[in-house]
C-alpha positions in Angstrom: 6.3 29.3 3.5 5.8 32.4 5.8 7.1 35.7 4.5 8.1 38.6 6.8 9.1 42.0 5.6 11.6 43.8 7.9 12.7 47.4 8.3 16.4 47.8 7.6 18.7 50.6 8.8 17.4 52.9 6.1 14.2 53.5 8.3 15.6 56.6 10.0 16.7 58.0 6.7 13.1 57.6 5.5 11.6 59.6 8.3 9.2 61.4 8.6 7.4 58.9 6.3 8.2 55.9 8.5 7.0 57.4 11.7 3.6 55.8 11.2 4.4 52.9 8.9 7.0 50.2 8.2 9.2 50.8 5.2 7.3 48.2 3.2 4.1 50.3 3.3 5.7 53.2 1.4 4.1 53.7 -2.0 6.5 54.0 -4.9 5.4 53.2 -8.5 1.7 52.3 -8.4 1.7 50.0 -5.4 3.3 50.0 -1.9 6.4 47.8 -1.6 4.3 45.3 0.5 1.6 45.1 -2.2 4.3 44.4 -4.8 5.7 41.5 -2.8 2.3 40.1 -2.0 1.4 40.1 -5.7 4.7 38.3 -6.6 4.4 35.8 -3.7 0.7 35.2 -3.9 0.1 35.5 -0.2 0.0 38.0 2.7 3.1 39.1 4.5 3.7 40.3 8.1 6.2 42.7 9.5 9.2 43.3 11.8 9.1 47.0 12.7 9.2 49.4 15.6 7.4 48.1 18.8 4.9 51.0 18.9 3.8 50.0 15.3 3.5 46.3 16.1 -0.2 46.2 17.0 -1.2 47.5 13.6 1.5 45.6 11.8 2.0 42.4 13.8 4.7 39.8 13.3 3.6 36.3 12.3 6.1 33.5 12.8 6.0 30.0 11.4 8.3 27.0 11.4 9.7 28.1 8.0 10.2 31.8 7.5 11.7 33.9 4.7 12.6 37.4 5.9 12.7 40.0 3.1 14.2 43.5 3.2 11.1 45.8 3.2 13.0 48.6 1.5 13.6 46.6 -1.7 11.2 46.4 -4.6 10.9 42.8 -6.0 11.8 41.7 -9.5 11.0 38.3 -11.1 14.7 37.4 -10.9 14.9 38.3 -7.3 11.8 36.5 -6.3 13.0 33.4 -8.1 16.3 33.5 -6.2 14.5 33.9 -2.9 12.2 30.9 -3.6 15.4 28.8 -4.1 16.8 29.7 -0.6 17.3 26.8 1.7 17.2 26.9 5.5 19.9 29.2 6.9 20.8 30.7 3.5 20.9 34.4 2.8 20.5 36.3 -0.4 22.5 39.5 -0.5 24.1 42.2 -2.6 27.6 43.5 -1.9 26.0 46.1 0.4 22.9 44.7 2.1 20.9 41.6 2.8 17.9 41.0 0.6 16.4 37.9 2.2 17.0 35.2 4.7 15.5 31.7 5.1 15.2 31.0 8.9 13.4 28.7 11.2 11.2 30.2 14.0 13.9 29.6 16.6 16.7 31.1 14.5 15.9 34.8 14.6 14.6 37.5 17.0 13.0 40.8 16.1 16.0 42.7 17.3 18.2 40.7 15.0 16.6 42.2 11.9 15.2 45.5 13.2 18.4 47.5 13.5 21.6 48.1 11.5 22.5 44.4 11.8 19.8 43.6 9.4 21.8 44.7 6.4 25.2 43.7 7.6 27.0 40.5 6.7 26.2 38.8 10.0 26.8 35.1 10.0 23.3 33.6 9.4 24.6 30.7 7.2 25.5 30.4 3.6 25.4 33.7 1.7 24.3 33.8 -2.0 25.2 36.8 -4.1 22.6 38.7 -6.0 23.6 41.3 -8.6 20.3 41.8 -10.6 19.0 45.3 -11.1 16.3 46.4 -8.7 14.9 49.5 -6.9 15.8 50.0 -3.2 14.5 53.0 -1.3 17.1 54.4 1.1 16.1 58.1 1.4 12.8 59.9 1.2 13.7 61.8 -1.9 14.4 58.5 -3.7 10.7 57.8 -3.7 10.1 60.4 -6.4 13.6 60.1 -8.1 13.1 56.3 -8.6 9.4 56.5 -9.2 9.8 56.4 -13.0 11.2 52.8 -13.0 9.0 51.6 -10.2 5.9 52.8 -12.0 6.8 51.2 -15.2 7.6 47.9 -13.4 4.3 48.0 -11.6 2.3 48.8 -14.7 3.8 45.6 -16.3 3.0 43.6 -13.2 -0.6 44.8 -12.8 -1.7 44.8 -16.5 0.1 41.9 -18.0 -2.4 39.6 -19.7 -5.4 41.8 -18.9 -7.6 44.0 -21.0 -8.2 47.7 -20.2 -11.7 49.1 -19.8 -12.7 51.2 -22.8 -11.4 54.7 -23.0 -13.9 57.3 -24.1 -13.5 58.8 -27.6 -13.9 62.3 -26.2 -10.2 62.2 -25.1 -7.1 63.3 -27.0 -4.7 60.4 -26.8 -1.1 59.6 -27.7 0.2 56.1 -27.1 -3.2 54.4 -26.4 -1.5 51.0 -26.1 0.2 52.2 -22.9 -3.0 53.4 -21.2 -4.9 51.1 -18.9 -8.2 51.8 -17.2 -9.7 49.7 -14.4 -13.4 49.1 -14.2 -15.3 52.2 -13.1 -12.6 54.6 -14.2 -14.0 57.8 -15.8 -11.9 59.9 -18.2 -13.7 62.5 -20.4 -12.3 65.3 -22.6 -8.8 65.0 -21.3 -5.4 64.8 -23.0 -3.4 61.7 -22.2 0.1 61.3 -23.6 1.6 57.9 -22.8 4.4 58.1 -25.3 7.2 58.5 -22.7 5.6 56.1 -20.1 2.4 54.3 -19.2 -0.8 55.8 -17.7 -2.7 53.8 -15.2 -6.2 54.8 -14.0 -7.5 52.9 -11.0 -10.9 51.5 -10.2 -13.6 54.2 -9.8 -11.0 57.0 -10.3 -11.8 60.1 -12.3 -9.9 62.4 -14.6 -12.0 65.5 -15.1 -12.3 67.5 -18.4 -9.5 69.6 -19.8 -6.9 67.9 -17.7 -3.5 67.1 -19.4 -1.5 64.1 -18.2 2.0 62.9 -19.4 3.1 59.5 -18.4 4.5 57.7 -16.6 1.4 58.4 -14.4 -0.7 56.3 -12.0 -3.8 57.1 -9.9 -5.2 54.5 -7.6 -8.8 53.7 -6.7 -11.3 56.5 -6.1 -8.7 59.3 -6.8 -9.7 62.4 -8.7 -7.8 64.7 -11.0 -9.8 67.9 -11.1 -10.6 70.1 -14.1 -7.7 71.5 -16.1 -5.0 70.0 -14.0 -1.5 69.6 -15.6 0.5 66.5 -14.5 3.9 65.5 -15.6 5.5 62.1 -15.0 6.6 60.3 -13.2 3.7 61.0 -10.8 1.7 58.6 -8.5 -1.5 59.3 -6.7 -2.5 56.7 -4.1 -6.1 55.8 -3.2 -8.6 58.6 -2.5 -6.4 61.4 -3.5 -7.7 64.7 -5.0 -5.4 66.9 -7.1 -5.6 70.0 -9.2 -3.2 72.7 -10.5 0.3 71.6 -11.7 2.2 68.5 -10.5 5.5 67.2 -11.7 7.3 63.9 -10.6 5.6 63.6 -7.2 4.2 60.8 -5.1 1.1 61.2 -2.9 0.6 58.1 -0.8 -3.1 58.2 -0.3 -6.1 60.0 1.3 -4.4 63.4 0.8 -5.5 66.5 -1.1 -3.9 69.1 -3.3 -7.2 70.0 -4.8 -6.5 73.5 -6.1 -4.1 75.5 -8.2 -0.5 75.7 -7.2 2.7 73.8 -8.1 3.9 70.6 -6.5 7.2 69.3 -7.9 9.7 66.5 -7.1 7.9 65.9 -3.8 6.5 63.2 -1.5 3.3 63.7 0.4 2.2 61.1 2.9 -1.3 60.2 4.0 -4.1 62.4 5.4 -2.4 65.7 4.3 -4.0 68.7 2.8 -2.3 71.5 0.8 -4.3 74.7 0.9 -5.3 76.6 -2.2 -2.4 78.1 -4.2 0.2 76.2 -2.1 3.5 76.3 -4.1 6.7 74.3 -3.7 10.1 75.4 -5.1 12.0 72.5 -6.5 15.0 74.2 -8.0 17.6 76.6 -6.4 18.3 79.8 -8.1 22.0 78.8 -8.0 21.2 75.4 -9.7 23.3 73.7 -6.9 22.4 70.2 -5.6 19.6 70.5 -3.0 20.3 69.9 0.7 17.6 68.3 2.8 17.0 67.5 6.5 18.1 64.0 7.4 16.7 62.6 10.7 19.4 60.0 11.1 22.2 62.6 10.9 20.1 65.3 12.7 21.5 67.7 10.0 21.0 68.8 6.4 22.6 66.5 3.8 23.1 66.8 0.1 20.6 64.8 -2.1 22.8 65.1 -5.1 19.7 66.2 -7.0 19.1 69.5 -8.8 15.3 69.2 -8.4 13.9 68.4 -5.0 10.7 69.9 -3.5 8.7 69.0 -0.4 8.7 65.9 1.9 5.6 66.0 4.1 4.8 63.6 6.9 1.3 62.1 7.7 -1.5 64.3 9.0 0.2 67.6 8.1 -1.6 70.4 6.5 -0.9 73.9 5.3 -3.1 77.1 4.7 -3.8 78.9 1.5 -0.9 80.6 -0.3 1.7 78.6 1.6 5.2 78.8 0.0 7.7 75.9 0.6 11.3 76.5 -0.3 13.5 74.0 -2.2 14.2 70.8 -0.2 11.7 71.3 2.6 10.9 68.6 5.1 7.7 68.8 7.2 7.2 66.3 10.0 4.1 64.5 11.2 0.9 66.3 12.2 1.9 69.9 11.5 -0.4 72.8 10.9 1.5 75.4 8.8 0.3 78.8 7.7 1.5 82.4 7.2 3.2 84.5 4.6 6.7 84.1 3.2 8.7 81.0 2.6 8.4 78.4 5.4 11.4 77.0 7.2 13.3 74.3 5.3 12.7 71.9 8.2 9.6 71.8 10.4 9.7 69.3 13.2 6.6 67.1 14.0 3.6 68.5 15.8 4.3 72.1 15.1 1.6 74.8 14.8 2.4 78.1 13.1 4.6 79.4 10.3 7.5 81.7 9.6 7.0 83.6 12.8 6.0 81.9 16.1 5.5 78.1 16.2 3.9 76.2 19.1 3.3 72.6 19.9 0.3 71.0 18.3 -1.7 69.6 21.3 -2.0 65.8 20.9 -5.6 65.7 22.1 -6.5 68.3 19.5 -4.6 66.4 16.8 -6.5 63.2 17.6 -9.8 65.1 17.5 -9.0 66.5 14.1 -7.9 63.1 12.8 -11.1 61.5 13.9 -13.1 64.1 11.9 -10.8 63.7 8.8 -11.1 59.9 8.9 -14.9 60.0 9.3 -15.1 62.1 6.1 -13.7 59.0 4.3 -15.9 56.6 6.3 -13.0 55.3 8.3 -12.4 55.1 12.0 -9.4 56.7 13.7 -9.5 53.9 16.3 -7.6 53.2 19.5 -4.7 51.6 17.5 -4.3 54.6 15.3 -4.5 56.9 18.3 -1.9 55.0 20.2 0.5 55.3 17.2 0.0 59.1 16.9 0.5 59.4 20.7 3.7 57.3 20.5 5.1 59.6 17.7 4.2 62.6 19.8 6.1 61.3 22.8 9.0 60.2 20.6 9.3 63.7 19.0 8.4 65.8 22.0 11.2 68.2 23.0 13.5 66.8 20.2 14.0 69.4 17.6 15.7 66.8 15.3 12.3 65.0 15.1 
């Protein structure tokens, strides 16, 4: 069977995080949504997404295809129901489609790449699914639902496996809920896994005097620097460096918050850098629910959350002592600096701060990205450059983007 993950209509609600990736490549819990599905299915998946992303994330069709909603995190019950789907059958909740079993001639990319994908279009017999699961509809749900997703991933990844040995130099609570992959280094740290698991990935390091409360996960080659304070539920993707204080935040990968400063109830995409003593406000002085910029509505919307910090798109960076107000959204490839609180919404490819902002030149942006990639022994190749140029063109002159 061939499995295809598709973007549903929540894609625009998940911007700026979905400007450079399909929904399925969002990280929530320990793994990306795609990685979760591929672990359950035991094979690779392909993608139906935006045309400008299709070279990096190509669609693979076969005679028999199961299309799966890429905004949905799998559960054993859901996977079992999907495996039982027959040709032209659909698995759905009362609100959206979870999966469809279709032949290669029975669907087009357009059929499942727009709002029709989660409607009750007639694609054959519909089977109802009511099992509990995590679905990501808005960017702020990545951190607000991270607790459950992280616990589910911990069970998926560690079941039946033995943790690498944890050094006796550490101060530990709930050792049975701590798992280290081979090569992980943790010395003279405090680990409290009483409220949720702690997962330390391959060749990751927790430096001395750090204090971590679960649920917490750090992926391969990530680093928690000395004396960091981290509260769950927090996830660090691969090759992330963090220091200072972090609470209930998700950092996708290859990004740095390496110095003191507070990051709370936030989502940071890939290839971002937060300057020393950057701070995010995650609570309004009035204790009212936080409003946040929504790309689909081109206006601010209520999250319904009392705590909500920063959503930052890929390749964006900020200078030292930057202050982000409660519920701030920063687009793709911004360079933000200057005194005072930044604007609650910063469109993509902006250069500047609280005063004057100009457009970040796309050629300069690509030049910087090449340097940043090379620092991680990666190549910002023609495919990556084309994606960034496509996002630049898409957002140019559009203050909503």
